[in-house]
PDB file of N, H, CA, C and O in Angstrom:
ATOM      1  N   MET A   1     -20.596  47.032 -44.609  1.00  0.00           N
ATOM      2  CA  MET A   1     -19.652  48.226 -44.618  1.00  0.00           C
ATOM      3  C   MET A   1     -20.071  48.630 -46.190  1.00  0.00           C
ATOM      4  O   MET A   1     -20.116  47.738 -47.037  1.00  0.00           O
ATOM      5  N   SER A   2     -20.434  50.298 -46.603  1.00  0.00           N
ATOM      6  H   SER A   2     -20.397  51.023 -45.915  1.00  0.00           H
ATOM      7  CA  SER A   2     -21.051  50.699 -47.914  1.00  0.00           C
ATOM      8  C   SER A   2     -19.921  51.007 -48.524  1.00  0.00           C
ATOM      9  O   SER A   2     -18.869  50.780 -47.925  1.00  0.00           O
ATOM     10  N   THR A   3     -19.903  51.389 -49.388  1.00  0.00           N
ATOM     11  H   THR A   3     -20.757  51.574 -49.874  1.00  0.00           H
ATOM     12  CA  THR A   3     -18.506  52.362 -50.208  1.00  0.00           C
ATOM     13  C   THR A   3     -19.060  53.374 -50.277  1.00  0.00           C
ATOM     14  O   THR A   3     -20.275  53.361 -50.471  1.00  0.00           O
ATOM     15  N   PRO A   4     -18.468  54.411 -50.164  1.00  0.00           N
ATOM     16  CA  PRO A   4     -18.353  55.779 -49.856  1.00  0.00           C
ATOM     17  C   PRO A   4     -18.943  56.583 -51.272  1.00  0.00           C
ATOM     18  O   PRO A   4     -18.495  56.522 -52.417  1.00  0.00           O
ATOM     19  N   ASP A   5     -19.669  57.061 -50.946  1.00  0.00           N
ATOM     20  H   ASP A   5     -20.033  57.111 -50.016  1.00  0.00           H
ATOM     21  CA  ASP A   5     -20.355  57.777 -52.353  1.00  0.00           C
ATOM     22  C   ASP A   5     -18.803  58.875 -52.884  1.00  0.00           C
ATOM     23  O   ASP A   5     -18.009  59.274 -52.033  1.00  0.00           O
ATOM     24  N   PRO A   6     -18.709  59.064 -53.758  1.00  0.00           N
ATOM     25  CA  PRO A   6     -17.898  59.977 -54.827  1.00  0.00           C
ATOM     26  C   PRO A   6     -18.524  61.307 -54.645  1.00  0.00           C
ATOM     27  O   PRO A   6     -17.987  62.347 -54.263  1.00  0.00           O
ATOM     28  N   GLU A   7     -19.686  61.103 -54.966  1.00  0.00           N
ATOM     29  H   GLU A   7     -20.122  60.259 -55.277  1.00  0.00           H
ATOM     30  CA  GLU A   7     -20.089  62.649 -55.227  1.00  0.00           C
ATOM     31  C   GLU A   7     -20.076  63.493 -53.839  1.00  0.00           C
ATOM     32  O   GLU A   7     -19.785  64.688 -53.791  1.00  0.00           O
ATOM     33  N   ARG A   8     -20.496  62.562 -52.523  1.00  0.00           N
ATOM     34  H   ARG A   8     -20.733  61.591 -52.562  1.00  0.00           H
ATOM     35  CA  ARG A   8     -20.492  63.206 -51.023  1.00  0.00           C
ATOM     36  C   ARG A   8     -18.817  63.669 -50.713  1.00  0.00           C
ATOM     37  O   ARG A   8     -18.393  64.599 -50.027  1.00  0.00           O
ATOM     38  N   ALA A   9     -18.334  62.991 -51.230  1.00  0.00           N
ATOM     39  H   ALA A   9     -18.679  62.236 -51.788  1.00  0.00           H
ATOM     40  CA  ALA A   9     -16.745  62.941 -51.005  1.00  0.00           C
ATOM     41  C   ALA A   9     -16.382  64.330 -51.619  1.00  0.00           C
ATOM     42  O   ALA A   9     -15.649  65.178 -51.111  1.00  0.00           O
ATOM     43  N   ILE A  10     -17.120  64.404 -52.960  1.00  0.00           N
ATOM     44  H   ILE A  10     -17.716  63.715 -53.373  1.00  0.00           H
ATOM     45  CA  ILE A  10     -16.446  65.981 -53.480  1.00  0.00           C
ATOM     46  C   ILE A  10     -17.384  66.896 -53.155  1.00  0.00           C
ATOM     47  O   ILE A  10     -17.268  67.997 -53.695  1.00  0.00           O
ATOM     48  N   GLU A  11     -18.236  66.732 -52.451  1.00  0.00           N
ATOM     49  H   GLU A  11     -18.330  65.838 -52.013  1.00  0.00           H
ATOM     50  CA  GLU A  11     -19.435  68.094 -51.999  1.00  0.00           C
ATOM     51  C   GLU A  11     -18.132  68.114 -50.667  1.00  0.00           C
ATOM     52  O   GLU A  11     -17.526  69.185 -50.623  1.00  0.00           O
ATOM     53  N   ARG A  12     -17.792  67.306 -49.880  1.00  0.00           N
ATOM     54  H   ARG A  12     -18.284  66.436 -49.916  1.00  0.00           H
ATOM     55  CA  ARG A  12     -17.064  67.532 -48.519  1.00  0.00           C
ATOM     56  C   ARG A  12     -15.971  68.333 -48.628  1.00  0.00           C
ATOM     57  O   ARG A  12     -15.782  69.304 -47.896  1.00  0.00           O
ATOM     58  N   ASN A  13     -15.003  67.869 -49.781  1.00  0.00           N
ATOM     59  H   ASN A  13     -15.157  67.080 -50.376  1.00  0.00           H
ATOM     60  CA  ASN A  13     -13.895  68.472 -50.093  1.00  0.00           C
ATOM     61  C   ASN A  13     -14.166  69.952 -50.585  1.00  0.00           C
ATOM     62  O   ASN A  13     -13.565  70.900 -50.079  1.00  0.00           O
ATOM     63  N   ALA A  14     -15.133  70.113 -51.631  1.00  0.00           N
ATOM     64  H   ALA A  14     -15.622  69.344 -52.042  1.00  0.00           H
ATOM     65  CA  ALA A  14     -14.918  71.480 -52.049  1.00  0.00           C
ATOM     66  C   ALA A  14     -15.552  72.268 -50.548  1.00  0.00           C
ATOM     67  O   ALA A  14     -14.896  73.191 -50.066  1.00  0.00           O
ATOM     68  N   ASP A  15     -16.859  71.818 -49.883  1.00  0.00           N
ATOM     69  H   ASP A  15     -17.393  71.068 -50.275  1.00  0.00           H
ATOM     70  CA  ASP A  15     -16.908  72.512 -48.575  1.00  0.00           C
ATOM     71  C   ASP A  15     -15.872  73.108 -47.758  1.00  0.00           C
ATOM     72  O   ASP A  15     -15.776  74.247 -47.302  1.00  0.00           O
ATOM     73  N   GLU A  16     -15.175  72.177 -47.678  1.00  0.00           N
ATOM     74  H   GLU A  16     -15.253  71.251 -48.049  1.00  0.00           H
ATOM     75  CA  GLU A  16     -13.438  72.203 -46.601  1.00  0.00           C
ATOM     76  C   GLU A  16     -12.793  73.450 -47.467  1.00  0.00           C
ATOM     77  O   GLU A  16     -12.463  74.505 -46.925  1.00  0.00           O
ATOM     78  N   LEU A  17     -12.660  73.208 -48.835  1.00  0.00           N
ATOM     79  H   LEU A  17     -12.928  72.352 -49.276  1.00  0.00           H
ATOM     80  CA  LEU A  17     -11.345  73.868 -49.640  1.00  0.00           C
ATOM     81  C   LEU A  17     -12.358  75.604 -49.508  1.00  0.00           C
ATOM     82  O   LEU A  17     -11.641  76.604 -49.524  1.00  0.00           O
ATOM     83  N   GLU A  18     -13.832  75.826 -49.396  1.00  0.00           N
ATOM     84  H   GLU A  18     -14.414  75.013 -49.384  1.00  0.00           H
ATOM     85  CA  GLU A  18     -13.865  76.970 -49.718  1.00  0.00           C
ATOM     86  C   GLU A  18     -14.151  78.095 -48.346  1.00  0.00           C
ATOM     87  O   GLU A  18     -14.316  79.309 -48.230  1.00  0.00           O
ATOM     88  N   GLU A  19     -14.095  76.817 -47.357  1.00  0.00           N
ATOM     89  H   GLU A  19     -13.962  75.831 -47.451  1.00  0.00           H
ATOM     90  CA  GLU A  19     -13.712  77.308 -45.833  1.00  0.00           C
ATOM     91  C   GLU A  19     -12.402  77.928 -45.886  1.00  0.00           C
ATOM     92  O   GLU A  19     -12.161  79.120 -45.700  1.00  0.00           O
ATOM     93  N   ARG A  20     -11.609  77.036 -46.149  1.00  0.00           N
ATOM     94  H   ARG A  20     -11.805  76.068 -46.300  1.00  0.00           H
ATOM     95  CA  ARG A  20      -9.922  77.414 -46.245  1.00  0.00           C
ATOM     96  C   ARG A  20      -9.871  78.457 -46.787  1.00  0.00           C
ATOM     97  O   ARG A  20      -9.474  79.295 -45.978  1.00  0.00           O
ATOM     98  N   ILE A  21     -10.133  79.035 -48.097  1.00  0.00           N
ATOM     99  H   ILE A  21     -10.455  78.354 -48.754  1.00  0.00           H
ATOM    100  CA  ILE A  21     -10.488  79.932 -48.762  1.00  0.00           C
ATOM    101  C   ILE A  21     -11.098  81.335 -48.283  1.00  0.00           C
ATOM    102  O   ILE A  21     -10.844  82.492 -48.618  1.00  0.00           O
ATOM    103  N   GLY A  22     -11.917  80.831 -47.451  1.00  0.00           N
ATOM    104  H   GLY A  22     -12.123  79.891 -47.178  1.00  0.00           H
ATOM    105  CA  GLY A  22     -12.337  82.211 -46.832  1.00  0.00           C
ATOM    106  C   GLY A  22     -11.576  82.679 -45.853  1.00  0.00           C
ATOM    107  O   GLY A  22     -11.282  83.872 -45.766  1.00  0.00           O
ATOM    108  N   LYS A  23     -11.158  81.703 -44.960  1.00  0.00           N
ATOM    109  H   LYS A  23     -11.397  80.734 -45.031  1.00  0.00           H
ATOM    110  CA  LYS A  23      -9.672  82.200 -44.316  1.00  0.00           C
ATOM    111  C   LYS A  23      -8.717  82.614 -44.737  1.00  0.00           C
ATOM    112  O   LYS A  23      -8.464  83.724 -44.269  1.00  0.00           O
ATOM    113  N   LEU A  24      -7.838  82.170 -45.602  1.00  0.00           N
ATOM    114  H   LEU A  24      -8.044  81.268 -45.982  1.00  0.00           H
ATOM    115  CA  LEU A  24      -7.455  82.855 -46.530  1.00  0.00           C
ATOM    116  C   LEU A  24      -7.123  84.081 -46.872  1.00  0.00           C
ATOM    117  O   LEU A  24      -6.074  84.711 -46.741  1.00  0.00           O
ATOM    118  N   ASP A  25      -8.347  84.390 -47.414  1.00  0.00           N
ATOM    119  H   ASP A  25      -9.199  83.877 -47.520  1.00  0.00           H
ATOM    120  CA  ASP A  25      -8.936  85.455 -47.852  1.00  0.00           C
ATOM    121  C   ASP A  25      -8.958  86.740 -46.733  1.00  0.00           C
ATOM    122  O   ASP A  25      -8.639  87.841 -47.182  1.00  0.00           O
ATOM    123  N   ASP A  26      -9.265  86.657 -45.524  1.00  0.00           N
ATOM    124  H   ASP A  26      -9.524  85.762 -45.160  1.00  0.00           H
ATOM    125  CA  ASP A  26      -9.587  87.020 -44.077  1.00  0.00           C
ATOM    126  C   ASP A  26      -7.947  87.514 -43.853  1.00  0.00           C
ATOM    127  O   ASP A  26      -7.437  88.634 -43.831  1.00  0.00           O
ATOM    128  N   SER A  27      -7.407  86.203 -43.707  1.00  0.00           N
ATOM    129  H   SER A  27      -7.822  85.293 -43.725  1.00  0.00           H
ATOM    130  CA  SER A  27      -5.936  86.637 -43.728  1.00  0.00           C
ATOM    131  C   SER A  27      -4.937  87.816 -44.674  1.00  0.00           C
ATOM    132  O   SER A  27      -4.329  88.841 -44.363  1.00  0.00           O
ATOM    133  N   ILE A  28      -5.122  87.133 -45.834  1.00  0.00           N
ATOM    134  H   ILE A  28      -5.615  86.301 -46.087  1.00  0.00           H
ATOM    135  CA  ILE A  28      -5.135  88.439 -46.687  1.00  0.00           C
ATOM    136  C   ILE A  28      -4.966  89.803 -46.440  1.00  0.00           C
ATOM    137  O   ILE A  28      -3.975  90.521 -46.312  1.00  0.00           O
ATOM    138  N   GLY A  29      -6.694  90.065 -46.387  1.00  0.00           N
ATOM    139  H   GLY A  29      -7.499  89.481 -46.491  1.00  0.00           H
ATOM    140  CA  GLY A  29      -7.372  91.163 -46.115  1.00  0.00           C
ATOM    141  C   GLY A  29      -6.527  91.821 -45.038  1.00  0.00           C
ATOM    142  O   GLY A  29      -6.064  92.936 -45.279  1.00  0.00           O
ATOM    143  N   GLU A  30      -6.280  91.227 -43.859  1.00  0.00           N
ATOM    144  H   GLU A  30      -6.655  90.321 -43.663  1.00  0.00           H
ATOM    145  CA  GLU A  30      -5.746  91.894 -42.401  1.00  0.00           C
ATOM    146  C   GLU A  30      -4.161  92.337 -42.540  1.00  0.00           C
ATOM    147  O   GLU A  30      -3.567  93.051 -41.732  1.00  0.00           O
ATOM    148  N   ALA A  31      -3.519  91.669 -43.927  1.00  0.00           N
ATOM    149  H   ALA A  31      -4.001  91.090 -44.584  1.00  0.00           H
ATOM    150  CA  ALA A  31      -2.196  91.831 -44.067  1.00  0.00           C
ATOM    151  C   ALA A  31      -2.278  93.274 -44.628  1.00  0.00           C
ATOM    152  O   ALA A  31      -1.613  94.187 -44.138  1.00  0.00           O
ATOM    153  N   LYS A  32      -3.108  93.439 -45.658  1.00  0.00           N
ATOM    154  H   LYS A  32      -3.648  92.697 -46.056  1.00  0.00           H
ATOM    155  CA  LYS A  32      -3.221  94.327 -46.274  1.00  0.00           C
ATOM    156  C   LYS A  32      -3.646  95.628 -45.576  1.00  0.00           C
ATOM    157  O   LYS A  32      -3.274  96.761 -45.882  1.00  0.00           O
ATOM    158  N   LYS A  33      -4.456  95.294 -44.623  1.00  0.00           N
ATOM    159  H   LYS A  33      -4.759  94.373 -44.374  1.00  0.00           H
ATOM    160  CA  LYS A  33      -4.732  96.739 -43.885  1.00  0.00           C
ATOM    161  C   LYS A  33      -3.703  97.114 -42.898  1.00  0.00           C
ATOM    162  O   LYS A  33      -3.485  98.243 -42.458  1.00  0.00           O
ATOM    163  N   LYS A  34      -2.956  95.745 -42.543  1.00  0.00           N
ATOM    164  H   LYS A  34      -3.133  94.828 -42.900  1.00  0.00           H
ATOM    165  CA  LYS A  34      -1.852  96.471 -41.448  1.00  0.00           C
ATOM    166  C   LYS A  34      -0.859  97.282 -42.210  1.00  0.00           C
ATOM    167  O   LYS A  34      -0.203  98.235 -41.789  1.00  0.00           O
ATOM    168  N   GLN A  35      -0.854  96.688 -43.538  1.00  0.00           N
ATOM    169  H   GLN A  35      -1.387  95.913 -43.880  1.00  0.00           H
ATOM    170  CA  GLN A  35       0.306  97.253 -44.613  1.00  0.00           C
ATOM    171  C   GLN A  35       0.037  98.772 -44.853  1.00  0.00           C
ATOM    172  O   GLN A  35       0.895  99.652 -44.906  1.00  0.00           O
ATOM    173  N   SER A  36      -1.441  98.931 -45.001  1.00  0.00           N
ATOM    174  H   SER A  36      -2.138  98.216 -44.958  1.00  0.00           H
ATOM    175  CA  SER A  36      -2.160 100.006 -45.077  1.00  0.00           C
ATOM    176  C   SER A  36      -1.977 101.360 -44.112  1.00  0.00           C
ATOM    177  O   SER A  36      -1.914 102.571 -44.323  1.00  0.00           O
ATOM    178  N   GLU A  37      -1.922 100.450 -42.883  1.00  0.00           N
ATOM    179  H   GLU A  37      -1.973  99.466 -42.711  1.00  0.00           H
ATOM    180  CA  GLU A  37      -1.757 101.267 -42.005  1.00  0.00           C
ATOM    181  C   GLU A  37      -0.490 101.982 -41.553  1.00  0.00           C
ATOM    182  O   GLU A  37      -0.454 103.093 -41.023  1.00  0.00           O
ATOM    183  N   ARG A  38       0.578 101.168 -41.843  1.00  0.00           N
ATOM    184  H   ARG A  38       0.549 100.265 -42.273  1.00  0.00           H
ATOM    185  CA  ARG A  38       1.757 101.464 -41.895  1.00  0.00           C
ATOM    186  C   ARG A  38       2.461 102.289 -42.473  1.00  0.00           C
ATOM    187  O   ARG A  38       3.461 102.849 -42.024  1.00  0.00           O
ATOM    188  N   GLN A  39       1.720 102.471 -44.035  1.00  0.00           N
ATOM    189  H   GLN A  39       0.908 102.016 -44.400  1.00  0.00           H
ATOM    190  CA  GLN A  39       2.147 103.310 -44.818  1.00  0.00           C
ATOM    191  C   GLN A  39       1.586 104.623 -44.607  1.00  0.00           C
ATOM    192  O   GLN A  39       2.060 105.664 -45.062  1.00  0.00           O
ATOM    193  N   ALA A  40       0.282 104.495 -43.706  1.00  0.00           N
ATOM    194  H   ALA A  40      -0.103 103.649 -43.336  1.00  0.00           H
ATOM    195  CA  ALA A  40      -0.034 105.974 -43.682  1.00  0.00           C
ATOM    196  C   ALA A  40       0.457 106.452 -42.552  1.00  0.00           C
ATOM    197  O   ALA A  40       0.490 107.682 -42.501  1.00  0.00           O
ATOM    198  N   LYS A  41       0.866 105.851 -41.589  1.00  0.00           N
ATOM    199  H   LYS A  41       0.838 104.853 -41.630  1.00  0.00           H
ATOM    200  CA  LYS A  41       2.276 106.492 -40.683  1.00  0.00           C
ATOM    201  C   LYS A  41       3.276 106.436 -41.596  1.00  0.00           C
ATOM    202  O   LYS A  41       4.236 106.793 -40.914  1.00  0.00           O
ATOM    203  N   ASP A  42       3.709 106.214 -42.739  1.00  0.00           N
ATOM    204  H   ASP A  42       2.928 105.924 -43.293  1.00  0.00           H
ATOM    205  CA  ASP A  42       4.971 106.466 -43.313  1.00  0.00           C
ATOM    206  C   ASP A  42       5.940 105.375 -42.706  1.00  0.00           C
ATOM    207  O   ASP A  42       7.051 105.895 -42.806  1.00  0.00           O
ATOM    208  N   GLU A  43       6.048 104.493 -42.296  1.00  0.00           N
ATOM    209  H   GLU A  43       5.146 104.070 -42.214  1.00  0.00           H
ATOM    210  CA  GLU A  43       7.075 103.711 -41.880  1.00  0.00           C
ATOM    211  C   GLU A  43       7.381 102.269 -42.482  1.00  0.00           C
ATOM    212  O   GLU A  43       6.707 101.373 -42.990  1.00  0.00           O
ATOM    213  N   GLY A  44       8.471 102.439 -42.236  1.00  0.00           N
ATOM    214  H   GLY A  44       9.018 103.167 -41.824  1.00  0.00           H
ATOM    215  CA  GLY A  44       9.474 101.223 -43.156  1.00  0.00           C
ATOM    216  C   GLY A  44       8.726 100.072 -42.750  1.00  0.00           C
ATOM    217  O   GLY A  44       7.810 100.113 -41.928  1.00  0.00           O
ATOM    218  N   PRO A  45       9.222  98.808 -43.473  1.00  0.00           N
ATOM    219  CA  PRO A  45       8.589  97.546 -43.399  1.00  0.00           C
ATOM    220  C   PRO A  45       9.315  97.247 -41.744  1.00  0.00           C
ATOM    221  O   PRO A  45       8.386  96.606 -41.253  1.00  0.00           O
ATOM    222  N   LEU A  46      10.155  97.312 -40.874  1.00  0.00           N
ATOM    223  H   LEU A  46      10.909  97.832 -41.273  1.00  0.00           H
ATOM    224  CA  LEU A  46      10.871  96.812 -40.113  1.00  0.00           C
ATOM    225  C   LEU A  46       9.809  98.236 -38.949  1.00  0.00           C
ATOM    226  O   LEU A  46       9.729  98.029 -37.738  1.00  0.00           O
ATOM    227  N   GLY A  47       9.259  99.286 -39.464  1.00  0.00           N
ATOM    228  H   GLY A  47       9.324  99.454 -40.448  1.00  0.00           H
ATOM    229  CA  GLY A  47       8.761 100.093 -38.413  1.00  0.00           C
ATOM    230  C   GLY A  47      10.117 101.007 -38.078  1.00  0.00           C
ATOM    231  O   GLY A  47      11.287 100.681 -37.882  1.00  0.00           O
ATOM    232  N   GLY A  48       9.367 102.431 -38.102  1.00  0.00           N
ATOM    233  H   GLY A  48       8.416 102.697 -38.262  1.00  0.00           H
ATOM    234  CA  GLY A  48      10.063 103.402 -37.904  1.00  0.00           C
ATOM    235  C   GLY A  48      10.297 104.133 -39.149  1.00  0.00           C
ATOM    236  O   GLY A  48       9.829 103.725 -40.211  1.00  0.00           O
ATOM    237  N   ASP A  49      11.064 105.291 -39.056  1.00  0.00           N
ATOM    238  H   ASP A  49      11.444 105.622 -38.193  1.00  0.00           H
ATOM    239  CA  ASP A  49      11.648 106.321 -40.057  1.00  0.00           C
ATOM    240  C   ASP A  49      12.997 105.774 -40.490  1.00  0.00           C
ATOM    241  O   ASP A  49      13.876 105.474 -39.681  1.00  0.00           O
ATOM    242  N   ASP A  50      13.104 105.671 -41.663  1.00  0.00           N
ATOM    243  H   ASP A  50      12.391 105.914 -42.320  1.00  0.00           H
ATOM    244  CA  ASP A  50      14.581 104.924 -42.019  1.00  0.00           C
ATOM    245  C   ASP A  50      15.683 105.885 -41.971  1.00  0.00           C
ATOM    246  O   ASP A  50      16.770 105.717 -41.419  1.00  0.00           O
ATOM    247  N   ASP A  51      15.263 106.943 -42.633  1.00  0.00           N
ATOM    248  H   ASP A  51      14.380 107.080 -43.082  1.00  0.00           H
ATOM    249  CA  ASP A  51      15.938 107.881 -42.747  1.00  0.00           C
ATOM    250  C   ASP A  51      15.377 109.378 -42.611  1.00  0.00           C
ATOM    251  O   ASP A  51      14.841 109.867 -43.605  1.00  0.00           O
ATOM    252  N   ALA A  52      15.481 110.197 -41.325  1.00  0.00           N
ATOM    253  H   ALA A  52      15.917 109.800 -40.518  1.00  0.00           H
ATOM    254  CA  ALA A  52      15.310 111.128 -40.803  1.00  0.00           C
ATOM    255  C   ALA A  52      15.237 112.828 -41.708  1.00  0.00           C
ATOM    256  O   ALA A  52      14.390 113.720 -41.754  1.00  0.00           O
ATOM    257  N   ASP A  53      16.500 112.645 -42.275  1.00  0.00           N
ATOM    258  H   ASP A  53      17.188 111.920 -42.237  1.00  0.00           H
ATOM    259  CA  ASP A  53      16.988 113.787 -42.949  1.00  0.00           C
ATOM    260  C   ASP A  53      16.813 113.713 -44.178  1.00  0.00           C
ATOM    261  O   ASP A  53      17.673 114.417 -44.707  1.00  0.00           O
ATOM    262  N   ASP A  54      15.914 113.062 -45.224  1.00  0.00           N
ATOM    263  H   ASP A  54      15.215 112.490 -44.794  1.00  0.00           H
ATOM    264  CA  ASP A  54      15.651 113.069 -46.463  1.00  0.00           C
ATOM    265  C   ASP A  54      14.941 114.207 -46.992  1.00  0.00           C
ATOM    266  O   ASP A  54      14.848 114.363 -48.209  1.00  0.00           O
ATOM    267  N   ALA A  55      14.352 115.142 -46.034  1.00  0.00           N
ATOM    268  H   ALA A  55      14.428 115.015 -45.045  1.00  0.00           H
ATOM    269  CA  ALA A  55      13.498 116.405 -46.505  1.00  0.00           C
ATOM    270  C   ALA A  55      14.345 117.333 -47.569  1.00  0.00           C
ATOM    271  O   ALA A  55      13.746 118.080 -48.343  1.00  0.00           O
ATOM    272  N   ASP A  56      15.574 117.248 -47.556  1.00  0.00           N
ATOM    273  H   ASP A  56      16.061 116.641 -46.927  1.00  0.00           H
ATOM    274  CA  ASP A  56      16.036 118.112 -48.593  1.00  0.00           C
ATOM    275  C   ASP A  56      16.314 117.196 -49.811  1.00  0.00           C
ATOM    276  O   ASP A  56      16.670 117.858 -50.786  1.00  0.00           O
ATOM    277  N   ASP A  57      16.252 115.835 -50.037  1.00  0.00           N
ATOM    278  H   ASP A  57      15.963 115.297 -49.245  1.00  0.00           H
ATOM    279  CA  ASP A  57      16.411 115.004 -50.887  1.00  0.00           C
ATOM    280  C   ASP A  57      15.239 114.470 -51.193  1.00  0.00           C
ATOM    281  O   ASP A  57      14.848 113.641 -50.371  1.00  0.00           O
ATOM    282  N   PRO A  58      14.353 114.722 -52.353  1.00  0.00           N
ATOM    283  CA  PRO A  58      13.562 114.460 -52.381  1.00  0.00           C
ATOM    284  C   PRO A  58      13.395 112.670 -53.410  1.00  0.00           C
ATOM    285  O   PRO A  58      12.279 112.282 -53.753  1.00  0.00           O
ATOM    286  N   GLU A  59      14.420 112.010 -53.670  1.00  0.00           N
ATOM    287  H   GLU A  59      15.328 112.326 -53.391  1.00  0.00           H
ATOM    288  CA  GLU A  59      14.158 111.095 -53.663  1.00  0.00           C
ATOM    289  C   GLU A  59      14.842 109.879 -52.674  1.00  0.00           C
ATOM    290  O   GLU A  59      15.107 108.684 -52.809  1.00  0.00           O
ATOM    291  N   GLY A  60      14.967 110.925 -51.579  1.00  0.00           N
ATOM    292  H   GLY A  60      14.752 111.895 -51.469  1.00  0.00           H
ATOM    293  CA  GLY A  60      15.412 109.982 -50.433  1.00  0.00           C
ATOM    294  C   GLY A  60      16.491 109.149 -50.066  1.00  0.00           C
ATOM    295  O   GLY A  60      16.581 108.312 -49.169  1.00  0.00           O
ATOM    296  N   PHE A  61      17.587 109.670 -51.236  1.00  0.00           N
ATOM    297  H   PHE A  61      17.514 110.351 -51.965  1.00  0.00           H
ATOM    298  CA  PHE A  61      19.148 109.608 -51.192  1.00  0.00           C
ATOM    299  C   PHE A  61      19.934 110.637 -50.706  1.00  0.00           C
ATOM    300  O   PHE A  61      19.826 111.698 -51.320  1.00  0.00           O
ATOM    301  N   ASP A  62      20.637 110.610 -49.839  1.00  0.00           N
ATOM    302  H   ASP A  62      20.724 109.747 -49.340  1.00  0.00           H
ATOM    303  CA  ASP A  62      21.716 111.341 -49.391  1.00  0.00           C
ATOM    304  C   ASP A  62      22.877 110.843 -49.848  1.00  0.00           C
ATOM    305  O   ASP A  62      23.392 109.753 -49.600  1.00  0.00           O
ATOM    306  N   ASP A  63      23.316 111.870 -50.652  1.00  0.00           N
ATOM    307  H   ASP A  63      22.898 112.755 -50.854  1.00  0.00           H
ATOM    308  CA  ASP A  63      24.526 111.317 -51.642  1.00  0.00           C
ATOM    309  C   ASP A  63      25.558 112.111 -50.644  1.00  0.00           C
ATOM    310  O   ASP A  63      25.564 113.317 -50.398  1.00  0.00           O
ATOM    311  N   PRO A  64      26.478 111.031 -50.109  1.00  0.00           N
ATOM    312  CA  PRO A  64      27.652 111.336 -49.017  1.00  0.00           C
ATOM    313  C   PRO A  64      29.016 112.350 -49.829  1.00  0.00           C
ATOM    314  O   PRO A  64      29.709 113.019 -49.063  1.00  0.00           O
ATOM    315  N   GLU A  65      29.319 112.405 -51.311  1.00  0.00           N
ATOM    316  H   GLU A  65      28.756 111.861 -51.933  1.00  0.00           H
ATOM    317  CA  GLU A  65      29.544 113.184 -51.358  1.00  0.00           C
ATOM    318  C   GLU A  65      29.365 114.539 -51.330  1.00  0.00           C
ATOM    319  O   GLU A  65      30.076 115.456 -50.920  1.00  0.00           O
ATOM    320  N   ALA A  66      28.110 114.491 -51.924  1.00  0.00           N
ATOM    321  H   ALA A  66      27.532 113.746 -52.257  1.00  0.00           H
ATOM    322  CA  ALA A  66      26.970 116.353 -51.881  1.00  0.00           C
ATOM    323  C   ALA A  66      27.445 116.883 -50.837  1.00  0.00           C
ATOM    324  O   ALA A  66      27.975 117.993 -50.896  1.00  0.00           O
ATOM    325  N   GLU A  67      27.330 116.092 -49.521  1.00  0.00           N
ATOM    326  H   GLU A  67      26.899 115.191 -49.473  1.00  0.00           H
ATOM    327  CA  GLU A  67      27.564 116.559 -48.074  1.00  0.00           C
ATOM    328  C   GLU A  67      29.072 116.998 -47.662  1.00  0.00           C
ATOM    329  O   GLU A  67      29.426 117.873 -46.872  1.00  0.00           O
ATOM    330  N   GLU A  68      29.950 115.989 -48.559  1.00  0.00           N
ATOM    331  H   GLU A  68      29.662 115.278 -49.201  1.00  0.00           H
ATOM    332  CA  GLU A  68      31.194 116.749 -48.335  1.00  0.00           C
ATOM    333  C   GLU A  68      31.664 118.616 -49.050  1.00  0.00           C
ATOM    334  O   GLU A  68      32.236 119.585 -48.552  1.00  0.00           O
ATOM    335  N   GLU A  69      31.214 118.410 -50.026  1.00  0.00           N
ATOM    336  H   GLU A  69      30.749 117.622 -50.431  1.00  0.00           H
ATOM    337  CA  GLU A  69      31.302 119.645 -51.095  1.00  0.00           C
ATOM    338  C   GLU A  69      30.382 120.788 -50.155  1.00  0.00           C
ATOM    339  O   GLU A  69      30.604 121.997 -50.098  1.00  0.00           O
ATOM    340  N   GLU A  70      29.434 120.131 -49.536  1.00  0.00           N
ATOM    341  H   GLU A  70      29.254 119.148 -49.582  1.00  0.00           H
ATOM    342  CA  GLU A  70      28.767 121.510 -48.737  1.00  0.00           C
ATOM    343  C   GLU A  70      29.524 121.903 -47.048  1.00  0.00           C
ATOM    344  O   GLU A  70      29.331 122.799 -46.226  1.00  0.00           O
ATOM    345  N   GLU A  71      30.337 120.835 -47.109  1.00  0.00           N
ATOM    346  H   GLU A  71      30.494 120.107 -47.777  1.00  0.00           H
ATOM    347  CA  GLU A  71      31.166 120.848 -45.511  1.00  0.00           C
ATOM    348  C   GLU A  71      32.491 121.752 -45.818  1.00  0.00           C
ATOM    349  O   GLU A  71      33.026 122.405 -44.923  1.00  0.00           O
ATOM    350  N   GLU A  72      33.080 121.729 -47.460  1.00  0.00           N
ATOM    351  H   GLU A  72      32.645 121.198 -48.187  1.00  0.00           H
ATOM    352  CA  GLU A  72      33.746 122.695 -47.605  1.00  0.00           C
ATOM    353  C   GLU A  72      34.005 123.957 -47.838  1.00  0.00           C
ATOM    354  O   GLU A  72      35.168 124.359 -47.837  1.00  0.00           O
TER     355      GLU A  72
END
């Protein structure tokens, strides 16, 4: 039985790591694409519109006290 060649073992490990990195890059690219699509649809991370009536509040925060004052 011959002893394994350390250089070949390193090459195999390097090839395997490159393959894994490629798969990770693909996964990251798909995740970024999905995130961009969600943002283009103006959806939150859970899907759907968080607060449909924030058109009157540019910061997206509806101050409950201000609404009470408007009602009076």
